[in-house]
Backbone bond lengths (Angstrom), bond angles and torsions (degrees), N, CA, C in turn:
res aa  C-N    CA-C-N  psi(-1)  N-CA   C-N-CA  omega(-1)  CA-C   N-CA-C  phi
1 M - - - 1.427 - - 1.515 110.19 -
2 H 1.281 113.64 127.48 1.444 118.69 177.23 1.523 109.25 -98.37
3 S 1.287 114.36 133.58 1.456 119.17 179.14 1.520 108.63 -103.02
4 H 1.286 116.16 146.98 1.459 120.54 177.78 1.521 111.66 -83.97
5 L 1.285 117.34 -0.05 1.453 120.77 177.09 1.520 109.38 -80.30
6 P 1.313 117.77 141.62 1.463 119.76 -179.92 1.522 110.74 -67.54
7 R 1.320 114.21 147.21 1.453 119.09 177.33 1.518 108.72 -76.33
8 P 1.293 118.07 147.97 1.464 120.43 178.24 1.522 110.87 -59.33
9 G 1.322 115.19 137.53 1.452 120.86 178.25 1.512 114.12 93.69
10 H 1.314 118.35 -14.46 1.464 120.15 178.89 1.522 109.94 -89.01
11 L 1.318 114.98 142.83 1.473 120.20 177.31 1.523 108.82 -74.85
12 T 1.275 114.13 134.87 1.460 119.00 178.28 1.516 108.98 -121.89
13 Q 1.261 113.06 158.62 1.451 118.77 176.05 1.520 108.09 -79.16
14 S 1.342 115.42 124.51 1.464 118.26 -178.07 1.523 109.66 -82.04
15 V 1.284 114.39 144.04 1.459 121.01 177.86 1.522 107.35 -89.83
16 R 1.309 116.22 124.30 1.458 120.80 -179.69 1.514 109.34 -82.26
17 P 1.336 116.58 134.14 1.465 118.57 177.77 1.523 110.43 -72.12
18 V 1.302 115.70 154.21 1.461 121.48 177.73 1.528 107.93 -69.52
19 P 1.349 117.25 126.45 1.462 118.49 -177.62 1.526 111.78 -70.52
20 T 1.297 115.30 144.71 1.461 120.70 176.37 1.520 108.99 -85.20
21 A 1.335 115.86 171.99 1.463 119.69 177.89 1.515 110.55 -62.56
22 Y 1.342 117.38 -36.82 1.459 120.09 178.72 1.532 110.58 -63.80
23 D 1.343 117.29 -40.38 1.454 120.20 178.44 1.517 111.40 -63.14
24 L 1.318 116.76 -40.42 1.457 119.96 -179.42 1.516 111.84 -65.84
25 I 1.332 117.04 -39.28 1.456 119.90 -178.58 1.521 110.77 -76.18
26 S 1.318 118.17 -42.02 1.457 120.28 -173.85 1.518 112.59 -76.19
27 T 1.327 119.15 -30.07 1.453 120.34 -178.24 1.515 112.45 -91.77
28 G 1.300 117.28 -19.65 1.451 119.93 -179.86 1.524 112.99 80.98
29 H 1.318 117.61 11.28 1.456 119.25 -179.48 1.519 109.62 -132.33
30 P 1.259 123.25 133.66 1.453 128.70 -9.78 1.520 112.84 -80.55
31 V 1.318 117.50 -9.36 1.458 120.92 175.92 1.520 108.00 -87.47
32 K 1.328 117.05 138.57 1.453 119.84 178.40 1.520 109.80 -67.83
33 K 1.323 116.38 154.30 1.461 120.56 -177.80 1.528 109.66 -66.17
34 I 1.312 116.39 123.86 1.460 122.54 -175.51 1.528 108.61 -95.72
35 P 1.328 118.03 131.13 1.471 120.52 178.29 1.530 110.93 -75.46
36 V 1.296 116.48 87.53 1.453 122.77 -172.24 1.532 111.52 -64.63
37 V 1.327 117.68 -41.92 1.468 120.61 -175.42 1.525 111.12 -64.01
38 S 1.319 117.58 -47.78 1.464 119.20 -178.82 1.524 111.37 -67.56
39 L 1.326 117.79 -33.61 1.466 119.56 177.36 1.530 111.29 -70.56
40 L 1.327 117.13 -34.20 1.470 119.54 174.83 1.529 110.83 -67.88
41 L 1.336 116.87 -36.71 1.465 119.59 174.95 1.528 111.06 -63.15
42 L 1.315 116.40 -41.30 1.462 120.59 177.71 1.529 110.63 -64.39
43 L 1.321 116.54 -44.12 1.461 120.86 177.92 1.530 110.70 -60.42
44 G 1.316 116.72 -44.52 1.459 121.00 179.58 1.516 112.96 -66.59
45 S 1.340 116.73 -38.36 1.462 118.58 -179.40 1.528 111.29 -68.08
46 Y 1.321 117.22 -40.52 1.467 118.96 175.69 1.523 111.11 -69.13
47 G 1.321 116.97 -33.65 1.464 119.94 176.94 1.519 112.08 -64.17
48 T 1.335 117.21 -43.29 1.467 119.85 178.65 1.525 111.37 -69.42
49 F 1.335 116.72 -34.59 1.461 119.43 177.09 1.526 110.17 -66.11
50 S 1.320 116.98 -41.75 1.462 120.68 176.97 1.523 110.90 -64.39
51 W 1.314 115.93 -39.15 1.461 121.29 176.87 1.529 109.97 -59.67
52 F 1.334 115.92 -45.39 1.466 120.97 178.66 1.527 111.13 -60.71
53 L 1.317 116.76 -44.54 1.464 119.77 179.96 1.525 111.13 -64.17
54 Y 1.313 116.85 -37.99 1.462 119.74 178.37 1.526 110.31 -65.61
55 Q 1.335 116.87 -42.38 1.459 120.34 179.34 1.522 111.39 -65.01
56 A 1.324 116.64 -31.98 1.462 120.72 178.65 1.523 111.59 -80.79
57 T 1.316 117.41 3.78 1.469 124.54 -177.06 1.529 111.47 47.52
58 A 1.315 114.14 50.64 1.458 120.39 179.81 1.529 109.51 -66.58
59 P 1.322 117.09 139.23 1.467 119.55 177.83 1.534 110.39 -68.16
60 W 1.300 115.52 165.28 1.456 120.58 -175.72 1.516 112.17 -62.20
61 I 1.324 118.67 -27.05 1.468 120.47 179.57 1.528 110.49 -66.64
62 V 1.339 116.85 -34.07 1.466 120.39 176.72 1.521 109.92 -65.70
63 L 1.315 116.55 -41.08 1.463 119.82 178.26 1.523 111.38 -64.95
64 L 1.321 117.11 -36.10 1.456 121.03 176.64 1.533 110.39 -65.89
65 V 1.330 116.72 -42.34 1.467 120.91 178.48 1.531 110.45 -64.44
66 V 1.329 117.49 -42.92 1.458 120.97 179.54 1.527 110.92 -63.44
67 T 1.319 117.05 -40.79 1.456 120.53 177.03 1.526 111.01 -63.22
68 T 1.315 117.11 -42.67 1.461 121.41 177.87 1.521 110.96 -64.19
69 V 1.323 116.99 -42.01 1.465 120.78 178.71 1.529 110.74 -64.76
70 A 1.323 117.78 -38.21 1.470 121.14 178.38 1.525 110.53 -62.02
71 L 1.325 116.78 -44.68 1.467 119.87 178.67 1.524 111.50 -68.74
72 T 1.334 117.25 -38.34 1.463 120.81 178.68 1.520 110.89 -65.93
73 E 1.329 116.92 -40.24 1.458 120.14 178.53 1.524 110.76 -63.24
74 A 1.308 117.26 -42.91 1.469 120.45 177.19 1.531 110.41 -62.89
75 L 1.323 116.38 -39.60 1.460 120.81 179.05 1.522 111.16 -66.00
76 L 1.321 117.32 -42.93 1.463 120.83 179.80 1.526 112.11 -66.77
77 L 1.316 116.87 -35.72 1.461 119.77 -178.93 1.523 113.06 -77.48
78 T 1.313 117.79 -15.74 1.467 119.08 -176.25 1.518 112.35 -114.16
79 T 1.295 118.33 -73.15 1.458 120.54 -168.41 1.520 114.40 -87.29
80 L 1.298 118.00 -30.57 1.467 119.77 -175.47 1.522 113.89 -99.65
81 S 1.326 118.75 12.23 1.457 120.07 -173.32 1.528 112.54 -65.34
82 R 1.327 118.25 -39.18 1.476 120.33 179.38 1.521 111.42 -67.62
83 G 1.311 116.88 -45.99 1.457 120.39 -179.87 1.523 112.35 -64.84
84 L 1.333 116.67 -35.95 1.456 120.92 178.37 1.523 110.75 -66.04
85 R 1.331 116.31 -43.13 1.474 119.33 178.23 1.519 111.22 -62.75
86 A 1.319 118.14 -41.16 1.461 121.55 179.44 1.532 110.65 -65.07
87 A 1.328 116.86 -40.57 1.465 119.99 179.12 1.524 111.12 -65.78
88 I 1.324 117.30 -40.20 1.471 120.22 179.15 1.523 110.66 -66.50
89 R 1.330 116.94 -42.45 1.472 119.53 177.76 1.520 111.12 -60.76
90 G 1.312 117.35 -42.88 1.462 120.71 179.17 1.515 112.15 -65.91
91 W 1.317 116.30 -35.29 1.459 121.00 -178.85 1.523 111.31 -72.42
92 L 1.325 116.99 -32.86 1.462 120.37 -176.90 1.529 113.80 -86.62
93 K 1.305 118.36 8.40 1.461 120.93 178.84 1.522 112.22 -79.53
94 S 1.310 117.45 -11.09 1.466 119.91 -177.76 1.527 110.24 -114.32
95 D 1.330 115.33 162.52 1.462 120.50 177.07 1.524 111.27 -67.33
96 I 1.316 116.75 -35.11 1.466 120.10 178.46 1.526 109.94 -64.43
97 G 1.318 117.07 -37.14 1.459 120.76 177.41 1.519 111.75 -62.52
98 Y 1.336 116.25 -46.37 1.464 119.06 177.91 1.524 112.00 -65.02
99 F 1.332 117.00 -40.36 1.462 120.36 178.90 1.522 111.46 -63.10
100 S 1.329 116.35 -41.83 1.462 118.96 178.81 1.530 110.91 -66.84
101 V 1.336 118.02 -34.16 1.470 120.39 176.79 1.518 110.10 -64.49
102 V 1.336 117.46 -40.73 1.464 121.18 178.52 1.533 110.24 -64.04
103 L 1.324 117.88 -43.75 1.463 120.85 178.69 1.526 111.85 -64.95
104 I 1.299 116.50 -45.20 1.472 120.03 178.90 1.521 110.55 -64.45
105 G 1.338 116.30 -39.84 1.466 120.20 178.10 1.520 112.06 -63.12
106 A 1.330 117.31 -44.29 1.464 120.87 179.09 1.520 111.16 -64.21
107 F 1.326 116.59 -43.23 1.462 120.16 177.75 1.524 110.99 -63.15
108 S 1.330 115.94 -41.47 1.462 120.42 -179.47 1.525 111.57 -64.44
109 I 1.314 117.29 -41.83 1.464 120.43 179.24 1.525 110.57 -64.12
110 A 1.324 116.87 -42.37 1.468 119.73 177.90 1.530 110.72 -63.63
111 L 1.317 117.18 -41.28 1.462 121.51 178.77 1.528 111.20 -64.09
112 V 1.333 116.59 -41.77 1.460 121.03 179.43 1.521 110.65 -64.12
113 L 1.316 117.11 -42.62 1.466 119.77 -179.28 1.521 112.47 -66.73
114 V 1.322 117.19 -36.53 1.458 119.96 -179.76 1.532 110.75 -73.02
115 W 1.302 117.55 -41.24 1.463 121.94 -177.56 1.526 111.40 -110.74
116 F 1.308 116.66 47.78 1.462 119.85 -176.09 1.523 112.28 -62.53
117 H 1.333 117.43 -34.30 1.462 120.72 179.94 1.525 111.87 -62.27
118 V 1.315 118.50 -25.42 1.465 121.77 176.37 1.530 109.90 -87.50
119 F 1.335 116.37 -42.75 1.459 119.49 -174.17 1.521 113.49 -72.42
120 E 1.316 118.65 -19.35 1.460 118.25 175.38 1.522 110.26 -64.53
121 Y 1.313 117.89 -36.14 1.464 120.85 175.72 1.530 110.67 -69.40
122 I 1.315 116.47 -39.49 1.465 120.16 179.51 1.524 110.38 -65.67
123 F 1.332 118.10 -42.72 1.463 121.03 177.19 1.518 110.94 -61.58
124 L 1.314 116.84 -40.50 1.464 121.42 178.37 1.526 110.95 -62.80
125 V 1.317 116.62 -43.76 1.463 121.28 179.79 1.527 110.82 -65.00
126 V 1.329 117.16 -45.34 1.466 120.67 -179.26 1.527 110.48 -63.87
127 A 1.331 117.63 -44.36 1.465 120.50 179.23 1.525 111.57 -63.04
128 A 1.318 117.51 -42.25 1.467 120.72 179.56 1.524 110.91 -66.53
129 E 1.329 116.79 -37.42 1.465 118.83 -179.50 1.527 111.40 -71.10
130 I 1.323 117.31 -36.93 1.465 120.12 176.15 1.525 110.25 -65.00
131 L 1.328 117.09 -42.98 1.459 120.82 177.73 1.523 111.06 -60.87
132 A 1.315 116.72 -45.46 1.466 120.49 179.48 1.522 110.65 -63.62
133 R 1.322 117.62 -40.35 1.474 120.75 178.88 1.524 110.62 -62.99
134 L 1.316 117.65 -44.19 1.461 120.69 178.98 1.528 111.13 -64.00
135 D 1.320 117.43 -41.30 1.465 120.31 178.36 1.527 111.88 -67.29
136 L 1.324 117.42 -37.19 1.461 120.06 176.55 1.530 110.97 -66.75
137 Q 1.319 116.23 -37.18 1.458 120.43 177.48 1.531 110.29 -66.75
138 R 1.318 116.61 -40.86 1.465 121.35 178.64 1.529 110.86 -66.96
139 A 1.320 116.67 -31.38 1.463 121.14 178.85 1.523 112.28 -74.33
140 G 1.331 117.24 -11.71 1.451 120.45 176.38 1.509 115.53 97.08
141 L 1.313 118.63 10.11 1.457 120.64 177.53 1.518 109.43 -75.29
142 N 1.308 117.05 142.79 1.459 119.38 178.00 1.530 109.91 -79.33
143 R 1.314 116.31 -179.58 1.476 120.03 -174.43 1.518 113.04 -64.31
144 W 1.310 117.22 -41.28 1.465 119.82 -177.28 1.522 111.28 -71.29
145 Q 1.325 116.55 -36.89 1.460 119.47 175.81 1.526 110.39 -65.54
146 S 1.341 115.94 -41.91 1.463 119.84 177.93 1.517 111.07 -63.24
147 L 1.330 116.77 -40.77 1.461 120.72 178.01 1.527 110.47 -60.62
148 A 1.318 116.61 -43.68 1.466 120.05 -179.78 1.526 110.97 -64.41
149 V 1.320 117.13 -45.26 1.468 120.48 -179.00 1.519 110.70 -64.70
150 L 1.341 117.21 -47.32 1.472 120.39 -179.48 1.521 111.15 -62.58
151 S 1.320 117.26 -40.97 1.468 120.20 -179.94 1.519 111.47 -65.50
152 I 1.323 116.53 -45.27 1.466 120.17 -178.79 1.519 110.98 -64.14
153 V 1.338 116.77 -44.83 1.466 120.00 -178.54 1.530 110.38 -67.24
154 S 1.332 117.62 -41.57 1.464 120.89 -179.43 1.528 111.60 -63.64
155 L 1.318 116.41 -49.24 1.461 119.79 -179.72 1.525 111.39 -67.15
156 S 1.325 116.78 -34.44 1.469 119.72 176.70 1.525 110.52 -65.34
157 G 1.328 117.13 -40.43 1.465 120.33 177.73 1.517 112.17 -62.81
158 L 1.334 116.05 -42.86 1.467 119.27 176.88 1.529 111.00 -61.82
159 A 1.315 116.02 -44.26 1.467 120.19 -178.91 1.527 111.51 -67.13
160 I 1.320 117.54 -43.01 1.465 120.88 -179.48 1.520 110.88 -63.35
161 G 1.326 116.43 -45.18 1.466 119.27 178.64 1.512 112.21 -61.07
162 W 1.326 116.61 -40.73 1.463 120.75 -179.50 1.531 110.63 -67.85
163 V 1.313 116.87 -46.74 1.468 120.60 -176.47 1.527 111.15 -67.13
164 V 1.326 117.71 -42.97 1.461 120.64 179.75 1.520 110.38 -63.57
165 N 1.313 116.78 -44.86 1.458 119.56 179.74 1.522 111.08 -67.05
166 W 1.309 117.56 -39.03 1.461 121.22 178.57 1.516 110.55 -64.63
167 S 1.330 117.44 -36.53 1.466 119.25 179.79 1.530 111.75 -74.26
168 I 1.330 117.75 -26.58 1.463 120.81 178.47 1.529 111.10 -82.38
169 F 1.321 116.10 -41.37 1.461 121.32 -178.53 1.525 110.21 -117.79
170 P 1.322 118.54 72.49 1.463 120.30 -175.48 1.521 114.05 -74.52
171 A 1.330 118.92 -3.06 1.448 120.44 -178.66 1.531 111.77 -66.31
172 I 1.325 116.76 -27.13 1.445 120.93 178.00 1.522 106.99 -88.66
173 V 1.313 116.62 115.07 1.454 120.15 -176.13 1.514 109.95 -100.79
174 L 1.309 115.06 158.64 1.457 120.66 177.48 1.532 109.06 -68.87
175 P 1.324 116.67 148.27 1.468 118.92 177.26 1.527 111.07 -63.30
176 A 1.313 115.71 148.79 1.459 121.55 -178.91 1.517 111.84 -65.04
177 S 1.348 117.14 -25.81 1.463 120.37 -177.73 1.510 112.64 -80.08
178 L 1.340 117.95 -4.24 1.461 120.50 180.00 1.474 109.49 -79.52
C-alpha cells in the first residue's frame, strides 16, 4: 500500500496559507503598504468638517461646493501638481502677477480672520490631505492611485460626518428641493 503522506526525512513542498488583509497591508505584498494613520486623520477631518456644516444648517449648494472642492484639492495634490507649479511660475514673472498675489493674499488674510471658525476646519482638512498625499507618495502609490484613495477617503469622511450627525440630530431635515 502506498500512502500519499510524505515519508519522514523527505523535503516536501510547503503549502502557503492564504494571506489575511492585515498581512497584505503590513507586508506591502501584493498590496502596497497603506498609510492607515494619515488616512484616518483625513477621514476624521472631513467628518468633523461635514459635522460643522450640518450644524450650521448649510444649504445643499454649500455641500455641493464642498464636495467639489474636496475632489479638486485631491486632484491638485496628485495629478495636476506639476502643471500648477508651472502656471504659478509663469504668472509670477511679471509685476502684475506679484501685485495680484499681494492683493489676493491680503484679501485672504482678512477673510480668514473674519471667518476663523470656518477656516480652522479648512486648515485642518488641507493639512490632513497634504499629510495623506505625502504618505501615499512615500508608500509608492502613483498619482492616479493617490487621487483615487484621497477622493474616496475625502468623500467618505464627508458622508460619514453627515450621516452620523443626521442620525443624532434628526430634527434638521433635508430641504425638499434636494
